[in-house]
Structure formats: structure tokens, C-alpha cells
C-alpha positions in Angstrom: -59.9 -149.9 57.9 -56.7 -151.3 57.8 -55.9 -150.0 54.8 -57.0 -146.6 55.6 -54.2 -144.9 55.8 -52.5 -146.4 52.4 -55.8 -145.2 50.9 -55.1 -141.7 51.9 -51.2 -142.1 50.3 -52.7 -143.3 47.5 -55.0 -140.6 46.5 -52.6 -138.2 47.4 -54.2 -136.6 51.1 -51.1 -137.7 52.8 -47.5 -136.3 50.8 -43.7 -137.7 51.5 -43.1 -134.3 52.9 -46.2 -134.5 55.3 -45.0 -137.7 56.8 -41.1 -136.1 57.1 -42.6 -133.6 59.1 -44.7 -135.7 61.4 -41.3 -137.9 61.6 -39.5 -134.6 62.2 -42.0 -133.3 64.7 -41.6 -137.0 66.8 -37.8 -137.2 66.6 -38.1 -133.6 68.2 -40.5 -134.7 70.6 -38.7 -137.6 72.0 -35.2 -135.8 71.4 -36.8 -132.9 74.1 -38.3 -135.6 76.8 -35.0 -137.1 76.5 -33.0 -134.2 77.1 -35.6 -133.4 80.1 -35.0 -137.0 81.6 -31.2 -136.3 81.7 -31.6 -133.4 83.3 -33.5 -134.9 85.9 -31.6 -137.5 86.3 -28.5 -135.1 86.8 -30.0 -133.2 89.6 -31.8 -136.5 91.3 -27.9 -137.5 91.6 -26.8 -134.3 92.7 -29.8 -133.7 95.3 -28.3 -137.1 96.3 -25.1 -137.0 96.5 -25.5 -133.5 98.7 -27.9 -135.2 100.9 -25.4 -138.0 102.0 -22.8 -135.3 102.6 -25.4 -134.0 104.6 -25.7 -136.8 107.2 -22.5 -138.7 106.4 -19.0 -139.1 104.8 -18.8 -142.6 104.5 -22.5 -142.6 103.1 -21.2 -139.7 100.5 -18.7 -141.9 99.1 -21.1 -144.5 97.9 -23.3 -141.8 96.4 -20.1 -140.0 94.4 -19.9 -143.3 92.8 -23.9 -143.3 92.3 -23.6 -139.7 90.9 -20.7 -140.7 88.6 -23.0 -143.3 86.9 -26.2 -140.9 86.8 -23.9 -138.5 85.0 -22.4 -141.1 82.6 -26.0 -142.3 81.7 -27.1 -139.0 81.6 -24.6 -137.7 79.1 -25.3 -140.7 76.8 -28.6 -139.5 77.2 -28.1 -136.1 76.1 -25.9 -137.7 73.1 -28.7 -139.8 72.0 -31.1 -136.5 72.0 -28.5 -134.3 70.1 -28.1 -137.3 67.6 -31.5 -137.7 66.7 -32.5 -133.6 66.4 -29.4 -133.5 64.4 -29.9 -136.1 62.3 -33.3 -136.5 62.0 -34.8 -133.4 62.9 -32.5 -130.6 61.4 -30.5 -132.5 58.7 -32.3 -132.3 55.0 -33.0 -135.5 53.9 -31.0 -135.4 50.9 -28.5 -138.4 50.5 -25.8 -138.2 52.9 -22.7 -138.9 51.6 -20.5 -142.6 53.0 -18.0 -140.1 54.9 -20.6 -138.1 56.6 -22.6 -141.4 57.5 -19.5 -142.7 58.6 -18.8 -140.1 61.0 -21.9 -139.3 62.3 -22.6 -142.7 62.9 -18.9 -143.1 64.4 -19.7 -140.0 67.3 -22.7 -141.5 68.2 -21.3 -144.8 69.1 -18.1 -143.8 70.6 -20.3 -141.7 72.9 -22.2 -145.0 74.0 -19.3 -147.2 74.0 -17.6 -144.6 76.8 -20.7 -144.5 78.6 -21.0 -148.4 78.8 -17.0 -148.1 79.8 -17.7 -145.8 82.8 -20.8 -147.8 83.8 -18.5 -151.0 84.0 -15.6 -149.2 85.7 -18.0 -147.5 88.0 -19.9 -151.2 88.5 -16.4 -152.8 89.0 -15.4 -150.6 91.8 -18.8 -150.4 93.6 -19.2 -154.3 93.5 -15.4 -155.0 94.3 -15.2 -153.5 98.2 -19.3 -154.4 99.2 -19.9 -157.9 97.0 -16.6 -159.0 95.1 -19.3 -162.0 93.9 -21.6 -159.7 92.1 -18.5 -158.4 89.8 -20.1 -160.8 87.3 -22.2 -158.2 85.7 -20.1 -155.4 85.7 -16.9 -157.1 84.1 -19.8 -158.6 81.4 -20.4 -154.7 80.9 -16.5 -154.1 79.7 -16.2 -157.1 77.7 -19.7 -155.8 75.8 -17.6 -152.1 75.6 -14.5 -154.0 74.2 -16.8 -155.7 71.8 -18.6 -152.3 70.9 -14.8 -150.9 70.3 -13.3 -154.0 68.0 -16.9 -153.9 65.8 -16.7 -149.9 65.4 -13.2 -150.6 63.9 -14.0 -153.1 61.5 -17.3 -150.8 60.4 -14.7 -147.9 60.1 -12.5 -150.3 58.2 -15.0 -151.6 55.5 -16.6 -147.9 55.5 -13.0 -146.3 54.6 -12.6 -149.4 51.6 -16.4 -149.0 50.4 -15.4 -144.6 50.0 -12.5 -145.8 48.5 -13.5 -147.7 46.2 -16.4 -146.0 45.4 -13.5 -142.6 44.6 -12.0 -145.1 42.4 -14.6 -145.6 40.6 -15.8 -142.3 40.1 -19.2 -143.5 41.6 -21.4 -139.9 42.8 -22.1 -140.8 46.3 
């Protein structure tokens, strides 16, 4: 029974196209769910912001920072969903060139890096006024985001070098 799926694949009942279509459907459903959750996060932040301003301006200031955090996280989640849709649902599965893969991954990582930086900055501002001793985690986020930028730069350098080597040797992508 454990090998039932393998048997079906070997017998030709499942084709690679069927598996690819199931995979695309799964990514599509996951992306839609992520978009819904990101939208709910923005709505929740907006409701919290408006209700805080109704009761007190001081609470409103704190909610502004929280709403910024919600929007940043929501944008990052939207971008993950967009990446899934573009790369896993809509893009034909033929070979992607090195430059296309580099550009796609760079866009995706840039959005995540920006989200981590903003989340760290929001955390630093939040903690500095209330509990300066709790500033370690947001500061660590800023350090992690810095290392992410460095890692992305190293990736860019190596991938551009690999593209250049392929062009020099006339190796098809």
C-alpha cells in the first residue's frame, strides 16, 4: 500500500502533466489563501487603528506602529502569494534561464528583506519608548536583515559570474 502511488506512476495512470497540474492547483489554492489572510491582517490593523483613535490619541499612536507592522507583514505575504502564482501557477515549466531565475529570486528576496528591516525598525521604535531592555530582538532582526542583504549580494555576484561564463563558452541556457 505504501508504494501504491509509485505503482500508479509506473503503470502510467499518473502522468507528469497530471502531477504538474495538481502541484499548480495546490500553489494556486495556497496563494489565494495567503491573499485572503493578508487582506484580513490589513483589515484587522485598520479596525484596531480606527477604534484606538476613537477612544484615545495616546492609544492611537501605539496602534499606528502596530498597523504599520501589519501592513508590512501583509505586503510580504502578498508578495509570497504573487511569487507562487507567477512562478508555480502561470509560468510554463520549461527551463528558466539563469538571468530569469536570478531576477525572480532577487525580487522575492528583496521584498522579504524590506519586510524584515521594517519589522525590526518598528520593533526598535516600539520597545525603545516602553521597555528598552526588550530591544534585543528587534535589533537582532536588523542584523539578520543586514546579513540577508549581504547574502543576496553574494548570490548576485556568483550568478552573474555564472551567466558570463556560460556566454563565454556558448553553453545554451
